[in-house]
C-alpha positions in Angstrom: 2.0 44.8 39.3 2.4 44.8 35.5 3.3 41.6 33.7 6.9 41.6 32.3 9.0 39.2 30.4 12.2 38.1 32.1 13.6 36.2 29.2 12.8 32.7 30.4 9.1 32.9 30.9 6.2 34.2 28.9 4.6 36.1 31.8 6.1 37.0 35.2 4.5 39.2 37.8 6.1 37.7 40.9 3.0 35.7 41.7 3.2 33.2 38.8 5.0 32.4 35.6 4.5 30.3 32.6 7.5 28.5 31.1 8.6 28.8 27.6 9.1 25.4 25.9 11.9 24.6 23.5 11.2 24.6 19.7 13.3 22.0 17.9 13.6 22.1 14.2 13.1 18.5 12.9 12.8 19.0 9.1 12.1 21.5 6.3 11.1 21.4 2.7 11.1 23.9 -0.1 8.6 23.8 -2.9 9.5 24.4 -6.5 6.6 23.7 -8.8 5.8 20.8 -6.4 2.5 18.8 -6.6 2.8 18.4 -2.8 5.0 18.5 0.3 5.1 15.4 2.5 6.7 14.9 5.8 7.3 11.1 5.9 9.4 10.8 9.1 9.9 12.6 12.4 6.3 12.5 13.5 6.4 10.1 16.5 6.2 10.0 20.3 9.3 12.2 20.8 7.2 15.3 21.1 3.6 15.9 22.2 3.3 18.9 20.0 4.3 19.4 16.3 4.2 22.7 14.7 4.4 23.3 10.9 5.3 26.9 9.8 4.5 27.6 6.2 6.3 30.6 4.8 5.4 32.5 1.6 3.5 29.6 0.0 2.8 30.7 -3.6 0.3 28.8 -5.8 0.7 28.3 -9.5 -3.1 28.6 -9.9 -5.2 31.7 -8.9 -7.8 31.1 -6.2 -6.2 27.7 -5.3 -6.6 26.6 -1.7 -3.7 25.4 0.5 -4.7 22.2 2.2 -3.4 19.2 4.2 -4.3 15.6 5.1 -2.9 13.0 7.5 -1.9 9.4 7.3 -1.8 6.5 9.8 -0.3 4.0 7.5 3.1 5.5 6.7 1.7 7.5 3.8 0.1 4.8 1.8 -3.2 6.7 2.1 -3.9 10.3 3.2 -7.6 10.0 4.2 -8.0 10.4 8.0 -11.5 11.3 9.1 -11.7 14.9 10.4 -14.3 17.2 11.9 -13.3 21.0 11.6 -14.2 24.6 11.7 -13.1 27.5 9.4 -13.6 31.2 9.7 -11.7 34.2 8.4 -11.5 38.0 8.6 -10.6 40.1 5.7 -9.9 43.8 4.7 -9.2 45.2 1.4 -6.3 47.5 0.4 -8.6 50.5 -0.3 -10.1 50.3 3.2 -13.6 50.1 1.8 -14.5 46.6 2.7 -14.1 44.3 5.8 -15.6 41.0 6.8 -15.6 38.3 9.5 -17.3 35.2 8.3 -17.8 31.5 9.2 -17.1 29.5 6.0 -19.3 26.4 5.9 -17.8 25.4 2.5 -14.4 25.1 4.0 -15.2 22.9 7.1 -15.5 19.1 7.3 -17.9 16.9 9.2 -16.6 13.4 9.6 -14.9 13.6 6.2 -11.6 12.1 4.8 -11.2 15.0 2.4 -8.3 17.4 2.5 -8.7 20.2 5.0 -8.3 23.7 3.6 -5.9 26.0 5.6 -6.1 29.0 3.2 -8.8 29.9 0.7 -8.6 31.8 -2.6 -5.0 32.5 -2.8 -3.5 35.0 -5.3 -0.9 33.8 -7.7 0.7 37.1 -8.9 4.4 37.4 -8.3 4.1 39.2 -4.9 1.2 37.1 -3.5 1.6 34.4 -1.0 0.4 33.0 2.3 2.2 32.3 5.6 1.1 30.7 8.9 1.2 27.8 11.2 -0.4 24.4 11.8 -0.1 22.9 15.2 -0.8 19.2 15.8 -1.2 17.9 19.3 -0.1 14.4 20.5 -0.1 12.7 17.1 1.2 9.4 18.5 -1.5 8.9 21.0 -3.4 5.6 20.7 -6.0 6.8 23.3 -7.3 10.2 22.1 -8.4 11.9 18.9 -5.8 14.2 17.5 -6.4 18.0 17.8 -5.1 20.7 15.5 -5.3 24.4 15.0 -4.1 26.7 12.3 -3.8 30.4 11.8 -2.5 32.0 8.6 -2.6 35.2 6.6 -2.8 35.4 2.8 -2.8 37.9 0.1 -6.3 37.3 -1.2 -6.4 37.3 -5.0 -8.4 40.6 -5.3 -6.3 42.8 -3.1 -7.4 41.7 0.4 -5.5 40.6 3.5 -7.2 37.5 4.8 -6.6 36.0 8.2 -7.7 32.3 8.3 -8.6 30.4 11.4 -9.0 26.6 11.3 -9.4 24.0 14.1 -10.6 20.5 14.4 -9.6 17.0 15.2 -8.6 13.8 13.4 -11.1 11.3 14.5 -8.8 8.4 15.0 -7.1 6.7 18.0 -4.4 5.3 15.6 -1.0 7.1 15.7 -0.5 9.6 12.9 2.7 9.0 10.9 2.7 11.4 8.0 1.3 14.7 6.8 0.8 16.0 3.3 0.4 19.6 2.0 -0.9 20.5 -1.4 -3.0 22.9 -3.4 -6.7 22.3 -4.4 -5.5 22.8 -8.0 -2.2 23.2 -9.6 1.2 23.1 -7.9 2.9 24.7 -4.9 5.0 27.1 -7.1 7.2 28.3 -4.2 7.5 28.4 -0.5 8.9 26.6 2.5 7.5 24.5 5.3 9.4 23.9 8.6 8.4 21.1 11.0 9.2 21.7 14.7 8.8 19.6 17.8 7.8 21.4 21.0 8.6 20.3 24.5 
């Protein structure tokens, strides 16, 4: 029997179904030549999953990297220890070049540095990046905090680049804040939405 959607489940073939959770918009922020975007409230024990959707993030500086960091102290510091992975696929507009590569320069190993979500962004008028960052159980005081991100960007030299990032914040303290910024220059334009999933 083929799998079909019945509007209330992801998959339903009569034998099993997987329920769709609710996505609740908590907060949103729009950049305008902003040095960073911080979410300073709303990350708590209300939801087990928090999803950040970044839409048409546009850097002021060519080849800037869009990145994030986390806080456990209400935003006084953004320096949570992280271990991560980063790989990307890319394909150019002319169809003459394609690649799938693990990027060791973009990952972290027990580092408090910012984690890159997107690398080498274009800053021309029509260039931007969009994607999601999902953070799991940030208020847990038992486990480390896992996260995954997928995004697509208009790479500065005429490529589409799909970025894949995953890792964990190596802390058993509750996370309270998240901060997004560029590796250099401002976030010239774009929007970030924060959702809770249940």
